[in-house]
Each structure stands twice: as C-alpha cells, then as structure tokens.
C-alpha positions, 0 to 999 in steps of 0.5 A, spaced: 523 898 720 525 903 725 531 902 729 534 906 735 541 907 735 544 908 742 551 910 739 547 916 737 545 923 740 540 928 737 542 935 741 537 941 740 540 949 741 537 954 745 536 962 745 542 965 741 541 961 734 535 964 732 535 968 725 530 971 721 530 967 715 532 961 719 528 954 716 526 958 709 530 953 705 527 947 709 520 950 709 520 951 701 523 943 701 519 940 706 511 941 707 512 938 715 516 945 716 510 950 715 505 944 718 509 945 724 509 953 725 502 952 723 500 948 729 505 953 733 501 959 731 494 956 733 497 954 740 499 961 741 494 965 737 500 969 733 503 967 726 510 965 728 512 963 721 511 970 719 516 972 725 521 967 723 521 968 716 520 976 715 522 979 722 523 984 724 529 982 728 527 985 734 520 981 734 524 975 733 529 976 739 523 978 744 524 972 749 517 970 749 517 969 741 524 966 741 523 960 745 517 958 741 520 959 735 526 955 737 522 949 739 518 949 733 524 950 729 528 944 732 521 939 732 520 941 725 527 938 723 525 932 728 519 931 724 523 931 717 528 927 720 523 922 722 519 921 715 525 920 711 530 916 716 528 909 719 534 911 725 532 914 731 537 916 737 538 913 743 539 919 746 537 926 747 539 933 750 538 940 749 542 946 751 538 950 756 531 952 752 533 946 747 531 941 753 524 943 752 525 941 744 528 934 746 522 933 751 517 934 745 521 930 740 522 924 745 514 925 746 515 927 754 511 933 752 506 934 747 508 939 741 502 944 743 503 943 750 511 945 749 509 951 745 505 954 750 510 952 756 516 955 753 512 962 751 510 962 758 517 961 761 520 966 756 514 971 759 516 969 766 523 970 765 522 977 762 518 979 768 523 977 773 528 982 771 526 989 768 530 991 762 537 993 763 537 990 770 541 984 768 546 982 763 550 976 761 557 975 758 561 970 755 568 969 759 573 965 754 580 962 756 579 961 763 578 954 767 571 953 770 573 954 777 577 960 775 570 963 773 566 961 779 572 964 784 572 971 779 564 971 780 564 970 788 569 975 788 566 980 784 559 979 787 559 985 792 552 983 795 549 983 788 548 977 783 553 974 779 555 967 777 557 962 772 551 959 769 553 956 762 559 951 762 559 951 755 566 948 753 573 947 755 575 955 756 568 958 755 563 960 761 558 964 760 556 969 767 550 972 769 547 977 774 546 984 775 549 989 770 554 992 775 556 985 778 557 982 771 561 988 769 566 988 775 567 980 774 568 981 766 574 986 769 576 981 774 576 975 769 581 979 764 586 981 770 586 973 771 588 972 764 581 971 760 583 972 753 576 975 752 570 977 756 564 979 751 557 982 754 552 978 750 546 981 747 541 979 751 536 982 756 535 976 761 540 974 766 538 966 765 540 960 769 542 965 775 539 967 782 535 972 779 530 967 776 528 964 782 522 968 782 520 966 775 522 958 777 517 959 782 512 961 777 514 956 772 513 950 777 506 952 778 505 952 770 508 945 770 504 942 775 498 943 770 502 940 764 502 933 762 509 930 762 510 923 760 516 918 760 521 920 754 522 915 749 529 916 748 534 917 754 534 924 755 540 928 759 538 934 763 542 940 764 542 941 771 544 935 774 547 931 768 542 925 769 536 922 765 529 922 769 523 918 767 518 920 773 514 926 771 514 930 778 522 929 777 522 932 770 518 938 773 523 939 778 529 939 773 526 944 769 524 948 775 531 948 777 534 949 770 531 956 770 536 958 776 541 953 776 547 953 771 547 949 764 552 943 765 553 942 757 560 940 757 559 935 763 552 933 759 556 931 752 561 928 756 557 923 760 553 921 753 560 920 750 562 916 756 556 912 755 559 909 748 555 915 744 560 916 738 556 921 734 552 927 736 547 931 731 545 938 732 538 939 730 536 946 729 538 953 726 545 954 725 551 949 728 553 953 735 553 946 739 557 943 734 563 948 735 562 946 742 561 939 742 568 938 738 571 942 743 568 937 749 569 930 745 574 931 740 574 923 738 567 923 736 563 925 730 559 931 730 554 933 725 548 938 724 541 939 720 539 946 719 537 945 711 536 940 706 543 939 704 545 938 711 539 933 712 541 929 706 549 929 709 546 926 715 542 921 712 547 918 708 552 918 714 547 914 719 542 911 714 543 904 711 
C-alpha cells in the first residue's frame, strides 16, 4: 500500500547540475528513464536523450536544452522511485528550475506540458538579455544582508542584486556584467572569502528578467495547472499554493525575484521534515541543505547505487 511520509521531502536541483552522460547508469538499469526521455523528445521534436548522453557540452548547456533535460532527469528518477517504493514524500520543493520538476512530480503539471513550458522559459530568458550583457557570481563568506547592501551600493543605475540565497554564507548575485563585477570587488573588500563569476549566459532571478516573466505569464495562462498532490513550497514566497492562478503568479514572479532556498529548507524542517532527498543529477542541494539544517538526514538519488541506499533507509 502506498503511504505518504510527512517527515520526508523530495527536492529537485536546477541549472548547473547538468553534465553530459548524466543518468547513463540509470538509463542502462531502468527502462523508465529512456521512456521518459522519449516522451520529452516527442514533445520537443528533438532527441533529448542523445543531447544528454552524447553532448556536446555546448549543446546541453544551451538553456533551452538544459531546462527540459534537467526536468526530464528529475522526473525519470521520480518515476523509478514510484515503481520501486511504496513511500511518497509529504513535501516537495525545487531550486529555481527544479520547482517545475516538483510541479510535474506532484501532478500539478503534466510531464509534456512541463517540458514545453521550461523549454519556452529557457528561450525567453536567453532572448531577454543578449549574450555577454548579463552575469552571475557566487559570493562566499558574507551574511545575506551584507550581500544585499553590497549590490545596492555597486548598482550605479545598472542592475545587480542578490538572487539565490542558497545557504548560510553562500549567496549568488546577478545583473549587468559591469555591475556584477563592481559588486564582486566590493564584496571582497567587505570580507567575502571568495567572489566567483559563474559560467552562465543568463542573469536569472533579477530585474533583467522582468520582460521574460511577462511573456512567460502569457504562456502560463494557456497551461493547465492542477492542485499538487504533495505540499509544494515555492521559492519566491516560501509558501504552499493550491489554486492554479496563484501557482501561475508564483512561477511568473520566480523568474525575476530571488530564490529563497535557505528559507525553504528551514520552513520544511520547522514543519517536522526530518529527511531531505535530492532527486536529480549530482548532489548540489545535499551540500547546501546540510549547511542549512544540520540536524536532519540528507540523501540524494542520482544512480542505481544511491537509489538502493535511499530505498533501504526509507522503505520498511
């Protein structure tokens, strides 16, 4: 019998966790994985499994390919989990793009609609800011509010803001290239241990994405959204929503407002979630989540070995 565990949260990573060859072991072991990617390929009219397994890197890292590839990867792992486990999480969340994976896995979005939606999201984001005009950087070792102040001081009539509150001492900033570079210098002067520019072409979650958000909203109005079957916490307001129109508003706002990941994990932990499992390539979120809530169990599923380990822990 299927049982829902309200002390368990499944979380899904966003862009940055992708790599050529991801899920190759999973695909060899579980036919569900290739079936999911076949569905994605049919929806997009391109061979997404080939891009994921063979590359090249440049093609996988184009945001209109990365976003559907990451959603398909997370959903494929979820499909394998659902076939082999009777346990379902009571909670879900996703980091940035990962929120769309959570919506699909919670049955709020159909898989095909989700794939088309994130492909369009990626296209609109790339279109909003020409290549070379935007940048993102990770600031390590400062308090959140220090980074907010550094950005405000460095803006000088351009855009730069704190956009990903990932974990204590790790905040990502985004905006115009020159403004981001000024903020990086100012952050180091303020005592940051490191300020590292990220290898991305799109400055996500900042005001430069406002026009893309408006266009995404038009697309969202024609996308069927249902009430999630798990409690799903949204990045932008650290709240659960059930009404389709409110979910659409949260997804629109998420594109140009910060990802409050630390607050999201703390909120679920405060609701008695004791076990967090990352579903997707790699274990980026495990590293962040361990720093956010130290007195919880943290795991990841990204290959058959890690799947078996989590199954042993969570299934009776």
